[in-house]
mmCIF file of the N, C-alpha and C atoms, coordinates in Angstrom:
data_MODEL
# 
_entry.id   MODEL 
# 
loop_
_atom_site.group_PDB 
_atom_site.id 
_atom_site.type_symbol 
_atom_site.label_atom_id 
_atom_site.label_alt_id 
_atom_site.label_comp_id 
_atom_site.label_asym_id 
_atom_site.label_entity_id 
_atom_site.label_seq_id 
_atom_site.pdbx_PDB_ins_code 
_atom_site.Cartn_x 
_atom_site.Cartn_y 
_atom_site.Cartn_z 
_atom_site.occupancy 
_atom_site.B_iso_or_equiv 
_atom_site.pdbx_formal_charge 
_atom_site.auth_seq_id 
_atom_site.auth_comp_id 
_atom_site.auth_asym_id 
_atom_site.auth_atom_id 
_atom_site.pdbx_PDB_model_num 
ATOM 1   N N  . MET A 1 1  ? 10.050  -14.736 0.157   1.00 0.00 ? 1  MET A N  1 
ATOM 2   C CA . MET A 1 1  ? 8.727   -14.193 -0.205  1.00 0.00 ? 1  MET A CA 1 
ATOM 3   C C  . MET A 1 1  ? 8.254   -13.377 0.980   1.00 0.00 ? 1  MET A C  1 
ATOM 4   N N  . ALA A 1 2  ? 7.649   -12.250 0.692   1.00 0.00 ? 2  ALA A N  1 
ATOM 5   C CA . ALA A 1 2  ? 6.995   -11.457 1.732   1.00 0.00 ? 2  ALA A CA 1 
ATOM 6   C C  . ALA A 1 2  ? 5.790   -12.126 2.198   1.00 0.00 ? 2  ALA A C  1 
ATOM 7   N N  . GLY A 1 3  ? 5.123   -11.601 3.279   1.00 0.00 ? 3  GLY A N  1 
ATOM 8   C CA . GLY A 1 3  ? 4.007   -12.271 3.776   1.00 0.00 ? 3  GLY A CA 1 
ATOM 9   C C  . GLY A 1 3  ? 2.715   -12.031 3.007   1.00 0.00 ? 3  GLY A C  1 
ATOM 10  N N  . GLN A 1 4  ? 1.627   -12.484 3.557   1.00 0.00 ? 4  GLN A N  1 
ATOM 11  C CA . GLN A 1 4  ? 0.261   -12.309 2.922   1.00 0.00 ? 4  GLN A CA 1 
ATOM 12  C C  . GLN A 1 4  ? -0.691  -11.669 3.857   1.00 0.00 ? 4  GLN A C  1 
ATOM 13  N N  . MET A 1 5  ? -1.612  -10.961 3.238   1.00 0.00 ? 5  MET A N  1 
ATOM 14  C CA . MET A 1 5  ? -2.557  -10.264 4.065   1.00 0.00 ? 5  MET A CA 1 
ATOM 15  C C  . MET A 1 5  ? -3.962  -10.594 3.494   1.00 0.00 ? 5  MET A C  1 
ATOM 16  N N  . CYS A 1 6  ? -5.014  -10.499 4.311   1.00 0.00 ? 6  CYS A N  1 
ATOM 17  C CA . CYS A 1 6  ? -6.410  -10.761 3.924   1.00 0.00 ? 6  CYS A CA 1 
ATOM 18  C C  . CYS A 1 6  ? -7.246  -9.983  4.854   1.00 0.00 ? 6  CYS A C  1 
ATOM 19  N N  . TRP A 1 7  ? -8.405  -9.667  4.348   1.00 0.00 ? 7  TRP A N  1 
ATOM 20  C CA . TRP A 1 7  ? -9.493  -9.018  5.193   1.00 0.00 ? 7  TRP A CA 1 
ATOM 21  C C  . TRP A 1 7  ? -10.486 -10.017 5.624   1.00 0.00 ? 7  TRP A C  1 
ATOM 22  N N  . LEU A 1 8  ? -10.461 -10.385 6.846   1.00 0.00 ? 8  LEU A N  1 
ATOM 23  C CA . LEU A 1 8  ? -11.353 -11.396 7.431   1.00 0.00 ? 8  LEU A CA 1 
ATOM 24  C C  . LEU A 1 8  ? -12.116 -10.908 8.678   1.00 0.00 ? 8  LEU A C  1 
ATOM 25  N N  . ALA A 1 9  ? -13.203 -11.530 8.951   1.00 0.00 ? 9  ALA A N  1 
ATOM 26  C CA . ALA A 1 9  ? -14.021 -11.167 10.135  1.00 0.00 ? 9  ALA A CA 1 
ATOM 27  C C  . ALA A 1 9  ? -13.282 -11.404 11.361  1.00 0.00 ? 9  ALA A C  1 
ATOM 28  N N  . GLY A 1 10 ? -13.284 -10.522 12.353  1.00 0.00 ? 10 GLY A N  1 
ATOM 29  C CA . GLY A 1 10 ? -12.510 -10.685 13.628  1.00 0.00 ? 10 GLY A CA 1 
ATOM 30  C C  . GLY A 1 10 ? -13.331 -11.673 14.450  1.00 0.00 ? 10 GLY A C  1 
ATOM 31  N N  . LEU A 1 11 ? -12.907 -11.910 15.690  1.00 0.00 ? 11 LEU A N  1 
ATOM 32  C CA . LEU A 1 11 ? -13.535 -12.804 16.542  1.00 0.00 ? 11 LEU A CA 1 
ATOM 33  C C  . LEU A 1 11 ? -15.025 -12.357 16.727  1.00 0.00 ? 11 LEU A C  1 
ATOM 34  N N  . GLY A 1 12 ? -15.849 -13.235 16.710  1.00 0.00 ? 12 GLY A N  1 
ATOM 35  C CA . GLY A 1 12 ? -17.293 -12.955 16.880  1.00 0.00 ? 12 GLY A CA 1 
ATOM 36  C C  . GLY A 1 12 ? -17.924 -12.510 15.606  1.00 0.00 ? 12 GLY A C  1 
ATOM 37  N N  . GLY A 1 13 ? -17.143 -12.546 14.500  1.00 0.00 ? 13 GLY A N  1 
ATOM 38  C CA . GLY A 1 13 ? -17.760 -12.178 13.132  1.00 0.00 ? 13 GLY A CA 1 
ATOM 39  C C  . GLY A 1 13 ? -17.886 -10.627 13.056  1.00 0.00 ? 13 GLY A C  1 
ATOM 40  N N  . GLY A 1 14 ? -18.673 -10.165 12.152  1.00 0.00 ? 14 GLY A N  1 
ATOM 41  C CA . GLY A 1 14 ? -18.916 -8.738  11.905  1.00 0.00 ? 14 GLY A CA 1 
ATOM 42  C C  . GLY A 1 14 ? -17.920 -8.129  10.992  1.00 0.00 ? 14 GLY A C  1 
ATOM 43  N N  . THR A 1 15 ? -17.494 -6.964  11.371  1.00 0.00 ? 15 THR A N  1 
ATOM 44  C CA . THR A 1 15 ? -16.546 -6.154  10.541  1.00 0.00 ? 15 THR A CA 1 
ATOM 45  C C  . THR A 1 15 ? -15.253 -6.798  10.330  1.00 0.00 ? 15 THR A C  1 
ATOM 46  N N  . LYS A 1 16 ? -14.810 -6.783  9.104   1.00 0.00 ? 16 LYS A N  1 
ATOM 47  C CA . LYS A 1 16 ? -13.508 -7.440  8.647   1.00 0.00 ? 16 LYS A CA 1 
ATOM 48  C C  . LYS A 1 16 ? -12.361 -6.536  9.142   1.00 0.00 ? 16 LYS A C  1 
ATOM 49  N N  . ILE A 1 17 ? -11.290 -7.238  9.606   1.00 0.00 ? 17 ILE A N  1 
ATOM 50  C CA . ILE A 1 17 ? -10.109 -6.632  10.003  1.00 0.00 ? 17 ILE A CA 1 
ATOM 51  C C  . ILE A 1 17 ? -8.941  -7.253  9.263   1.00 0.00 ? 17 ILE A C  1 
ATOM 52  N N  . LEU A 1 18 ? -7.837  -6.635  9.175   1.00 0.00 ? 18 LEU A N  1 
ATOM 53  C CA . LEU A 1 18 ? -6.690  -7.244  8.427   1.00 0.00 ? 18 LEU A CA 1 
ATOM 54  C C  . LEU A 1 18 ? -6.051  -8.384  9.260   1.00 0.00 ? 18 LEU A C  1 
ATOM 55  N N  . HIS A 1 19 ? -5.835  -9.371  8.555   1.00 0.00 ? 19 HIS A N  1 
ATOM 56  C CA . HIS A 1 19 ? -5.131  -10.658 9.045   1.00 0.00 ? 19 HIS A CA 1 
ATOM 57  C C  . HIS A 1 19 ? -3.887  -10.908 8.354   1.00 0.00 ? 19 HIS A C  1 
ATOM 58  N N  . LEU A 1 20 ? -2.888  -11.332 8.958   1.00 0.00 ? 20 LEU A N  1 
ATOM 59  C CA . LEU A 1 20 ? -1.569  -11.538 8.375   1.00 0.00 ? 20 LEU A CA 1 
ATOM 60  C C  . LEU A 1 20 ? -1.037  -12.936 8.537   1.00 0.00 ? 20 LEU A C  1 
ATOM 61  N N  . ARG A 1 21 ? -0.256  -13.479 7.712   1.00 0.00 ? 21 ARG A N  1 
ATOM 62  C CA . ARG A 1 21 ? 0.646   -14.603 7.884   1.00 0.00 ? 21 ARG A CA 1 
ATOM 63  C C  . ARG A 1 21 ? 1.914   -14.422 7.139   1.00 0.00 ? 21 ARG A C  1 
ATOM 64  N N  . GLU A 1 22 ? 2.964   -14.879 7.763   1.00 0.00 ? 22 GLU A N  1 
ATOM 65  C CA . GLU A 1 22 ? 4.297   -14.614 7.156   1.00 0.00 ? 22 GLU A CA 1 
ATOM 66  C C  . GLU A 1 22 ? 4.590   -15.682 6.129   1.00 0.00 ? 22 GLU A C  1 
ATOM 67  N N  . GLN A 1 23 ? 4.042   -16.862 6.205   1.00 0.00 ? 23 GLN A N  1 
ATOM 68  C CA . GLN A 1 23 ? 4.199   -18.093 5.360   1.00 0.00 ? 23 GLN A CA 1 
ATOM 69  C C  . GLN A 1 23 ? 2.846   -18.515 4.971   1.00 0.00 ? 23 GLN A C  1 
ATOM 70  N N  . ALA A 1 24 ? 2.686   -19.042 3.735   1.00 0.00 ? 24 ALA A N  1 
ATOM 71  C CA . ALA A 1 24 ? 1.426   -19.503 3.239   1.00 0.00 ? 24 ALA A CA 1 
ATOM 72  C C  . ALA A 1 24 ? 0.816   -20.629 4.009   1.00 0.00 ? 24 ALA A C  1 
ATOM 73  N N  . HIS A 1 25 ? 1.675   -21.450 4.672   1.00 0.00 ? 25 HIS A N  1 
ATOM 74  C CA . HIS A 1 25 ? 1.170   -22.624 5.443   1.00 0.00 ? 25 HIS A CA 1 
ATOM 75  C C  . HIS A 1 25 ? 0.715   -22.242 6.804   1.00 0.00 ? 25 HIS A C  1 
ATOM 76  N N  . GLN A 1 26 ? 0.931   -21.055 7.289   1.00 0.00 ? 26 GLN A N  1 
ATOM 77  C CA . GLN A 1 26 ? 0.532   -20.590 8.657   1.00 0.00 ? 26 GLN A CA 1 
ATOM 78  C C  . GLN A 1 26 ? -0.924  -20.142 8.685   1.00 0.00 ? 26 GLN A C  1 
ATOM 79  N N  . PRO A 1 27 ? -1.476  -20.229 9.843   1.00 0.00 ? 27 PRO A N  1 
ATOM 80  C CA . PRO A 1 27 ? -2.920  -19.779 10.021  1.00 0.00 ? 27 PRO A CA 1 
ATOM 81  C C  . PRO A 1 27 ? -2.968  -18.169 9.924   1.00 0.00 ? 27 PRO A C  1 
ATOM 82  N N  . TRP A 1 28 ? -4.094  -17.703 9.474   1.00 0.00 ? 28 TRP A N  1 
ATOM 83  C CA . TRP A 1 28 ? -4.334  -16.276 9.569   1.00 0.00 ? 28 TRP A CA 1 
ATOM 84  C C  . TRP A 1 28 ? -4.469  -15.755 10.990  1.00 0.00 ? 28 TRP A C  1 
ATOM 85  N N  . THR A 1 29 ? -3.876  -14.629 11.209  1.00 0.00 ? 29 THR A N  1 
ATOM 86  C CA . THR A 1 29 ? -3.755  -14.039 12.654  1.00 0.00 ? 29 THR A CA 1 
ATOM 87  C C  . THR A 1 29 ? -4.101  -12.582 12.459  1.00 0.00 ? 29 THR A C  1 
ATOM 88  N N  . PRO A 1 30 ? -4.863  -12.070 13.352  1.00 0.00 ? 30 PRO A N  1 
ATOM 89  C CA . PRO A 1 30 ? -5.210  -10.603 13.323  1.00 0.00 ? 30 PRO A CA 1 
ATOM 90  C C  . PRO A 1 30 ? -3.845  -9.804  13.366  1.00 0.00 ? 30 PRO A C  1 
ATOM 91  N N  . TYR A 1 31 ? -3.791  -8.657  12.629  1.00 0.00 ? 31 TYR A N  1 
ATOM 92  C CA . TYR A 1 31 ? -2.576  -7.856  12.462  1.00 0.00 ? 31 TYR A CA 1 
ATOM 93  C C  . TYR A 1 31 ? -2.154  -7.322  13.819  1.00 0.00 ? 31 TYR A C  1 
ATOM 94  N N  . THR A 1 32 ? -3.105  -7.219  14.842  1.00 0.00 ? 32 THR A N  1 
ATOM 95  C CA . THR A 1 32 ? -2.642  -6.691  16.098  1.00 0.00 ? 32 THR A CA 1 
ATOM 96  C C  . THR A 1 32 ? -1.748  -7.663  16.923  1.00 0.00 ? 32 THR A C  1 
ATOM 97  N N  . SER A 1 33 ? -1.594  -8.924  16.397  1.00 0.00 ? 33 SER A N  1 
ATOM 98  C CA . SER A 1 33 ? -0.759  -9.907  17.069  1.00 0.00 ? 33 SER A CA 1 
ATOM 99  C C  . SER A 1 33 ? 0.687   -9.747  16.504  1.00 0.00 ? 33 SER A C  1 
ATOM 100 N N  . PHE A 1 34 ? 0.902   -8.880  15.602  1.00 0.00 ? 34 PHE A N  1 
ATOM 101 C CA . PHE A 1 34 ? 2.285   -8.580  14.925  1.00 0.00 ? 34 PHE A CA 1 
ATOM 102 C C  . PHE A 1 34 ? 2.816   -7.280  15.275  1.00 0.00 ? 34 PHE A C  1 
ATOM 103 N N  . PRO A 1 35 ? 3.277   -6.988  16.461  1.00 0.00 ? 35 PRO A N  1 
ATOM 104 C CA . PRO A 1 35 ? 3.810   -5.626  16.778  1.00 0.00 ? 35 PRO A CA 1 
ATOM 105 C C  . PRO A 1 35 ? 4.898   -5.180  15.844  1.00 0.00 ? 35 PRO A C  1 
ATOM 106 N N  . GLN A 1 36 ? 5.726   -6.094  15.309  1.00 0.00 ? 36 GLN A N  1 
ATOM 107 C CA . GLN A 1 36 ? 6.691   -5.743  14.462  1.00 0.00 ? 36 GLN A CA 1 
ATOM 108 C C  . GLN A 1 36 ? 6.346   -5.141  13.136  1.00 0.00 ? 36 GLN A C  1 
ATOM 109 N N  . TYR A 1 37 ? 5.065   -5.418  12.681  1.00 0.00 ? 37 TYR A N  1 
ATOM 110 C CA . TYR A 1 37 ? 4.500   -4.922  11.450  1.00 0.00 ? 37 TYR A CA 1 
ATOM 111 C C  . TYR A 1 37 ? 3.450   -3.839  11.686  1.00 0.00 ? 37 TYR A C  1 
ATOM 112 N N  . ARG A 1 38 ? 2.846   -3.801  12.749  1.00 0.00 ? 38 ARG A N  1 
ATOM 113 C CA . ARG A 1 38 ? 1.653   -3.034  13.014  1.00 0.00 ? 38 ARG A CA 1 
ATOM 114 C C  . ARG A 1 38 ? 1.963   -1.449  13.035  1.00 0.00 ? 38 ARG A C  1 
ATOM 115 N N  . VAL A 1 39 ? 1.038   -0.771  12.357  1.00 0.00 ? 39 VAL A N  1 
ATOM 116 C CA . VAL A 1 39 ? 1.132   0.671   12.378  1.00 0.00 ? 39 VAL A CA 1 
ATOM 117 C C  . VAL A 1 39 ? -0.056  1.164   13.045  1.00 0.00 ? 39 VAL A C  1 
ATOM 118 N N  . PRO A 1 40 ? -0.060  2.181   13.937  1.00 0.00 ? 40 PRO A N  1 
ATOM 119 C CA . PRO A 1 40 ? -1.295  2.689   14.556  1.00 0.00 ? 40 PRO A CA 1 
ATOM 120 C C  . PRO A 1 40 ? -2.426  2.965   13.604  1.00 0.00 ? 40 PRO A C  1 
ATOM 121 N N  . ASP A 1 41 ? -3.616  2.572   13.980  1.00 0.00 ? 41 ASP A N  1 
ATOM 122 C CA . ASP A 1 41 ? -4.769  2.737   13.232  1.00 0.00 ? 41 ASP A CA 1 
ATOM 123 C C  . ASP A 1 41 ? -5.159  4.276   13.121  1.00 0.00 ? 41 ASP A C  1 
ATOM 124 N N  . LEU A 1 42 ? -5.837  4.608   12.058  1.00 0.00 ? 42 LEU A N  1 
ATOM 125 C CA . LEU A 1 42 ? -6.450  5.973   11.967  1.00 0.00 ? 42 LEU A CA 1 
ATOM 126 C C  . LEU A 1 42 ? -7.469  6.154   13.001  1.00 0.00 ? 42 LEU A C  1 
ATOM 127 N N  . GLN A 1 43 ? -7.546  7.334   13.580  1.00 0.00 ? 43 GLN A N  1 
ATOM 128 C CA . GLN A 1 43 ? -8.500  7.691   14.545  1.00 0.00 ? 43 GLN A CA 1 
ATOM 129 C C  . GLN A 1 43 ? -9.701  8.294   13.932  1.00 0.00 ? 43 GLN A C  1 
ATOM 130 N N  . ILE A 1 44 ? -10.249 7.724   12.908  1.00 0.00 ? 44 ILE A N  1 
ATOM 131 C CA . ILE A 1 44 ? -11.358 8.253   12.185  1.00 0.00 ? 44 ILE A CA 1 
ATOM 132 C C  . ILE A 1 44 ? -12.500 7.229   12.337  1.00 0.00 ? 44 ILE A C  1 
ATOM 133 N N  . ARG A 1 45 ? -13.724 7.738   12.731  1.00 0.00 ? 45 ARG A N  1 
ATOM 134 C CA . ARG A 1 45 ? -14.859 6.805   12.856  1.00 0.00 ? 45 ARG A CA 1 
ATOM 135 C C  . ARG A 1 45 ? -15.080 6.180   11.432  1.00 0.00 ? 45 ARG A C  1 
ATOM 136 N N  . GLY A 1 46 ? -15.239 4.861   11.505  1.00 0.00 ? 46 GLY A N  1 
ATOM 137 C CA . GLY A 1 46 ? -15.435 4.011   10.349  1.00 0.00 ? 46 GLY A CA 1 
ATOM 138 C C  . GLY A 1 46 ? -14.283 3.527   9.602   1.00 0.00 ? 46 GLY A C  1 
ATOM 139 N N  . ALA A 1 47 ? -13.114 4.038   9.965   1.00 0.00 ? 47 ALA A N  1 
ATOM 140 C CA . ALA A 1 47 ? -11.868 3.576   9.296   1.00 0.00 ? 47 ALA A CA 1 
ATOM 141 C C  . ALA A 1 47 ? -11.655 2.099   9.488   1.00 0.00 ? 47 ALA A C  1 
ATOM 142 N N  . SER A 1 48 ? -11.127 1.400   8.456   1.00 0.00 ? 48 SER A N  1 
ATOM 143 C CA . SER A 1 48 ? -10.963 -0.054  8.552   1.00 0.00 ? 48 SER A CA 1 
ATOM 144 C C  . SER A 1 48 ? -9.828  -0.273  9.551   1.00 0.00 ? 48 SER A C  1 
ATOM 145 N N  . LYS A 1 49 ? -9.950  -1.258  10.356  1.00 0.00 ? 49 LYS A N  1 
ATOM 146 C CA . LYS A 1 49 ? -8.930  -1.674  11.396  1.00 0.00 ? 49 LYS A CA 1 
ATOM 147 C C  . LYS A 1 49 ? -7.855  -2.366  10.642  1.00 0.00 ? 49 LYS A C  1 
ATOM 148 N N  . GLY A 1 50 ? -6.668  -1.875  10.626  1.00 0.00 ? 50 GLY A N  1 
ATOM 149 C CA . GLY A 1 50 ? -5.545  -2.419  10.004  1.00 0.00 ? 50 GLY A CA 1 
ATOM 150 C C  . GLY A 1 50 ? -5.185  -1.704  8.559   1.00 0.00 ? 50 GLY A C  1 
ATOM 151 N N  . TRP A 1 51 ? -5.960  -0.613  8.179   1.00 0.00 ? 51 TRP A N  1 
ATOM 152 C CA . TRP A 1 51 ? -5.729  -0.042  6.966   1.00 0.00 ? 51 TRP A CA 1 
ATOM 153 C C  . TRP A 1 51 ? -4.347  0.485   6.814   1.00 0.00 ? 51 TRP A C  1 
ATOM 154 N N  . THR A 1 52 ? -3.793  1.172   7.795   1.00 0.00 ? 52 THR A N  1 
ATOM 155 C CA . THR A 1 52 ? -2.469  1.755   7.791   1.00 0.00 ? 52 THR A CA 1 
ATOM 156 C C  . THR A 1 52 ? -1.364  0.698   7.802   1.00 0.00 ? 52 THR A C  1 
ATOM 157 N N  . THR A 1 53 ? -1.640  -0.376  8.486   1.00 0.00 ? 53 THR A N  1 
ATOM 158 C CA . THR A 1 53 ? -0.730  -1.528  8.374   1.00 0.00 ? 53 THR A CA 1 
ATOM 159 C C  . THR A 1 53 ? -0.734  -2.096  6.982   1.00 0.00 ? 53 THR A C  1 
ATOM 160 N N  . TYR A 1 54 ? -1.901  -2.267  6.363   1.00 0.00 ? 54 TYR A N  1 
ATOM 161 C CA . TYR A 1 54 ? -1.986  -2.762  5.081   1.00 0.00 ? 54 TYR A CA 1 
ATOM 162 C C  . TYR A 1 54 ? -1.225  -1.917  4.068   1.00 0.00 ? 54 TYR A C  1 
ATOM 163 N N  . GLN A 1 55 ? -1.298  -0.678  4.146   1.00 0.00 ? 55 GLN A N  1 
ATOM 164 C CA . GLN A 1 55 ? -0.595  0.253   3.316   1.00 0.00 ? 55 GLN A CA 1 
ATOM 165 C C  . GLN A 1 55 ? 0.904   0.071   3.410   1.00 0.00 ? 55 GLN A C  1 
ATOM 166 N N  . LYS A 1 56 ? 1.380   0.017   4.611   1.00 0.00 ? 56 LYS A N  1 
ATOM 167 C CA . LYS A 1 56 ? 2.819   -0.156  4.845   1.00 0.00 ? 56 LYS A CA 1 
ATOM 168 C C  . LYS A 1 56 ? 3.315   -1.419  4.373   1.00 0.00 ? 56 LYS A C  1 
ATOM 169 N N  . LEU A 1 57 ? 2.582   -2.520  4.571   1.00 0.00 ? 57 LEU A N  1 
ATOM 170 C CA . LEU A 1 57 ? 3.038   -3.929  4.147   1.00 0.00 ? 57 LEU A CA 1 
ATOM 171 C C  . LEU A 1 57 ? 3.017   -4.044  2.528   1.00 0.00 ? 57 LEU A C  1 
ATOM 172 N N  . ARG A 1 58 ? 2.018   -3.331  1.920   1.00 0.00 ? 58 ARG A N  1 
ATOM 173 C CA . ARG A 1 58 ? 1.864   -3.404  0.391   1.00 0.00 ? 58 ARG A CA 1 
ATOM 174 C C  . ARG A 1 58 ? 3.086   -2.694  -0.139  1.00 0.00 ? 58 ARG A C  1 
ATOM 175 N N  . GLU A 1 59 ? 3.585   -1.751  0.481   1.00 0.00 ? 59 GLU A N  1 
ATOM 176 C CA . GLU A 1 59 ? 4.738   -0.982  -0.017  1.00 0.00 ? 59 GLU A CA 1 
ATOM 177 C C  . GLU A 1 59 ? 6.020   -1.835  -0.020  1.00 0.00 ? 59 GLU A C  1 
ATOM 178 N N  . VAL A 1 60 ? 6.093   -2.882  0.933   1.00 0.00 ? 60 VAL A N  1 
ATOM 179 C CA . VAL A 1 60 ? 7.266   -3.654  0.991   1.00 0.00 ? 60 VAL A CA 1 
ATOM 180 C C  . VAL A 1 60 ? 7.067   -5.039  0.402   1.00 0.00 ? 60 VAL A C  1 
ATOM 181 N N  . GLY A 1 61 ? 5.896   -5.210  -0.442  1.00 0.00 ? 61 GLY A N  1 
ATOM 182 C CA . GLY A 1 61 ? 5.787   -6.515  -1.177  1.00 0.00 ? 61 GLY A CA 1 
ATOM 183 C C  . GLY A 1 61 ? 4.950   -7.482  -0.641  1.00 0.00 ? 61 GLY A C  1 
ATOM 184 N N  . TRP A 1 62 ? 4.210   -7.253  0.474   1.00 0.00 ? 62 TRP A N  1 
ATOM 185 C CA . TRP A 1 62 ? 3.267   -8.264  0.999   1.00 0.00 ? 62 TRP A CA 1 
ATOM 186 C C  . TRP A 1 62 ? 2.130   -8.445  0.016   1.00 0.00 ? 62 TRP A C  1 
ATOM 187 N N  . ALA A 1 63 ? 1.581   -9.638  -0.194  1.00 0.00 ? 63 ALA A N  1 
ATOM 188 C CA . ALA A 1 63 ? 0.529   -9.956  -1.113  1.00 0.00 ? 63 ALA A CA 1 
ATOM 189 C C  . ALA A 1 63 ? -0.892  -9.898  -0.404  1.00 0.00 ? 63 ALA A C  1 
ATOM 190 N N  . LEU A 1 64 ? -1.748  -9.343  -1.148  1.00 0.00 ? 64 LEU A N  1 
ATOM 191 C CA . LEU A 1 64 ? -3.273  -9.346  -0.639  1.00 0.00 ? 64 LEU A CA 1 
ATOM 192 C C  . LEU A 1 64 ? -3.887  -10.566 -1.193  1.00 0.00 ? 64 LEU A C  1 
ATOM 193 N N  . ILE A 1 65 ? -4.477  -11.398 -0.376  1.00 0.00 ? 65 ILE A N  1 
ATOM 194 C CA . ILE A 1 65 ? -5.178  -12.562 -0.784  1.00 0.00 ? 65 ILE A CA 1 
ATOM 195 C C  . ILE A 1 65 ? -6.784  -12.204 -0.641  1.00 0.00 ? 65 ILE A C  1 
ATOM 196 N N  . ALA A 1 66 ? -7.476  -12.643 -1.592  1.00 0.00 ? 66 ALA A N  1 
ATOM 197 C CA . ALA A 1 66 ? -8.966  -12.400 -1.585  1.00 0.00 ? 66 ALA A CA 1 
ATOM 198 C C  . ALA A 1 66 ? -9.581  -13.160 -0.396  1.00 0.00 ? 66 ALA A C  1 
ATOM 199 N N  . SER A 1 67 ? -10.536 -12.560 0.204   1.00 0.00 ? 67 SER A N  1 
ATOM 200 C CA . SER A 1 67 ? -11.137 -13.116 1.363   1.00 0.00 ? 67 SER A CA 1 
ATOM 201 C C  . SER A 1 67 ? -11.773 -14.569 1.052   1.00 0.00 ? 67 SER A C  1 
ATOM 202 N N  . ASP A 1 68 ? -12.376 -14.628 -0.076  1.00 0.00 ? 68 ASP A N  1 
ATOM 203 C CA . ASP A 1 68 ? -13.044 -15.895 -0.431  1.00 0.00 ? 68 ASP A CA 1 
ATOM 204 C C  . ASP A 1 68 ? -11.962 -17.007 -0.786  1.00 0.00 ? 68 ASP A C  1 
ATOM 205 N N  . ALA A 1 69 ? -10.689 -16.643 -0.871  1.00 0.00 ? 69 ALA A N  1 
ATOM 206 C CA . ALA A 1 69 ? -9.654  -17.635 -1.271  1.00 0.00 ? 69 ALA A CA 1 
ATOM 207 C C  . ALA A 1 69 ? -8.780  -17.891 0.023   1.00 0.00 ? 69 ALA A C  1 
ATOM 208 N N  . ALA A 1 70 ? -9.050  -17.279 1.144   1.00 0.00 ? 70 ALA A N  1 
ATOM 209 C CA . ALA A 1 70 ? -8.214  -17.318 2.264   1.00 0.00 ? 70 ALA A CA 1 
ATOM 210 C C  . ALA A 1 70 ? -8.087  -18.792 2.821   1.00 0.00 ? 70 ALA A C  1 
ATOM 211 N N  . TYR A 1 71 ? -9.103  -19.513 2.805   1.00 0.00 ? 71 TYR A N  1 
ATOM 212 C CA . TYR A 1 71 ? -9.005  -20.881 3.393   1.00 0.00 ? 71 TYR A CA 1 
ATOM 213 C C  . TYR A 1 71 ? -8.972  -21.978 2.358   1.00 0.00 ? 71 TYR A C  1 
ATOM 214 N N  . VAL A 1 72 ? -8.786  -21.628 0.966   1.00 0.00 ? 72 VAL A N  1 
ATOM 215 C CA . VAL A 1 72 ? -8.617  -22.726 -0.044  1.00 0.00 ? 72 VAL A CA 1 
ATOM 216 C C  . VAL A 1 72 ? -7.379  -23.457 0.239   1.00 0.00 ? 72 VAL A C  1 
ATOM 217 N N  . LYS A 1 73 ? -7.361  -24.739 0.129   1.00 0.00 ? 73 LYS A N  1 
ATOM 218 C CA . LYS A 1 73 ? -6.231  -25.540 0.441   1.00 0.00 ? 73 LYS A CA 1 
ATOM 219 C C  . LYS A 1 73 ? -5.129  -25.406 -0.663  1.00 0.00 ? 73 LYS A C  1 
ATOM 220 N N  . THR A 1 74 ? -5.484  -25.095 -1.829  1.00 0.00 ? 74 THR A N  1 
ATOM 221 C CA . THR A 1 74 ? -4.477  -24.880 -2.921  1.00 0.00 ? 74 THR A CA 1 
ATOM 222 C C  . THR A 1 74 ? -3.755  -23.545 -2.565  1.00 0.00 ? 74 THR A C  1 
ATOM 223 N N  . ALA A 1 75 ? -2.621  -23.386 -3.312  1.00 0.00 ? 75 ALA A N  1 
ATOM 224 C CA . ALA A 1 75 ? -1.927  -22.099 -3.115  1.00 0.00 ? 75 ALA A CA 1 
ATOM 225 C C  . ALA A 1 75 ? -2.839  -20.897 -3.526  1.00 0.00 ? 75 ALA A C  1 
ATOM 226 N N  . ALA A 1 76 ? -3.044  -19.912 -2.757  1.00 0.00 ? 76 ALA A N  1 
ATOM 227 C CA . ALA A 1 76 ? -3.783  -18.805 -2.986  1.00 0.00 ? 76 ALA A CA 1 
ATOM 228 C C  . ALA A 1 76 ? -2.988  -17.811 -3.771  1.00 0.00 ? 76 ALA A C  1 
ATOM 229 N N  . LEU A 1 77 ? -3.537  -17.344 -4.792  1.00 0.00 ? 77 LEU A N  1 
ATOM 230 C CA . LEU A 1 77 ? -2.820  -16.350 -5.660  1.00 0.00 ? 77 LEU A CA 1 
ATOM 231 C C  . LEU A 1 77 ? -3.188  -15.031 -5.116  1.00 0.00 ? 77 LEU A C  1 
ATOM 232 N N  . PRO A 1 78 ? -2.244  -14.092 -5.182  1.00 0.00 ? 78 PRO A N  1 
ATOM 233 C CA . PRO A 1 78 ? -2.525  -12.656 -4.709  1.00 0.00 ? 78 PRO A CA 1 
ATOM 234 C C  . PRO A 1 78 ? -3.603  -12.093 -5.546  1.00 0.00 ? 78 PRO A C  1 
ATOM 235 N N  . VAL A 1 79 ? -4.421  -11.227 -5.013  1.00 0.00 ? 79 VAL A N  1 
ATOM 236 C CA . VAL A 1 79 ? -5.563  -10.663 -5.675  1.00 0.00 ? 79 VAL A CA 1 
ATOM 237 C C  . VAL A 1 79 ? -5.147  -9.982  -6.943  1.00 0.00 ? 79 VAL A C  1 
ATOM 238 N N  . GLU A 1 80 ? -3.982  -9.278  -7.094  1.00 0.00 ? 80 GLU A N  1 
ATOM 239 C CA . GLU A 1 80 ? -3.708  -8.555  -8.231  1.00 0.00 ? 80 GLU A CA 1 
ATOM 240 C C  . GLU A 1 80 ? -3.304  -9.461  -9.382  1.00 0.00 ? 80 GLU A C  1 
ATOM 241 N N  . THR A 1 81 ? -3.053  -10.768 -9.171  1.00 0.00 ? 81 THR A N  1 
ATOM 242 C CA . THR A 1 81 ? -2.733  -11.618 -10.293 1.00 0.00 ? 81 THR A CA 1 
ATOM 243 C C  . THR A 1 81 ? -3.958  -12.553 -10.714 1.00 0.00 ? 81 THR A C  1 
ATOM 244 N N  . GLN A 1 82 ? -5.088  -12.497 -9.926  1.00 0.00 ? 82 GLN A N  1 
ATOM 245 C CA . GLN A 1 82 ? -6.130  -13.281 -10.272 1.00 0.00 ? 82 GLN A CA 1 
ATOM 246 C C  . GLN A 1 82 ? -6.938  -12.552 -11.366 1.00 0.00 ? 82 GLN A C  1 
ATOM 247 N N  . ARG A 1 83 ? -7.424  -13.295 -12.303 1.00 0.00 ? 83 ARG A N  1 
ATOM 248 C CA . ARG A 1 83 ? -8.270  -12.749 -13.385 1.00 0.00 ? 83 ARG A CA 1 
ATOM 249 C C  . ARG A 1 83 ? -9.253  -13.789 -13.925 1.00 0.00 ? 83 ARG A C  1 
# 
């Protein structure tokens, strides 16, 4: 299985940034802690931190988990399969 991605508030709250985990049992970690996956951010004011990394990882099969499901103890379903 490819990893999981989620948009969560960074340290101190506020703006959401991309968080990653390679396995569902692992804690969410900011994308900046994964140099092997990270893509440089867009240098545009207001651009989401991690957007270019998100695009790259989606292309290779990583799943996006809804922010409100990120800490649910049951297996989180990818956003695109929730209805």
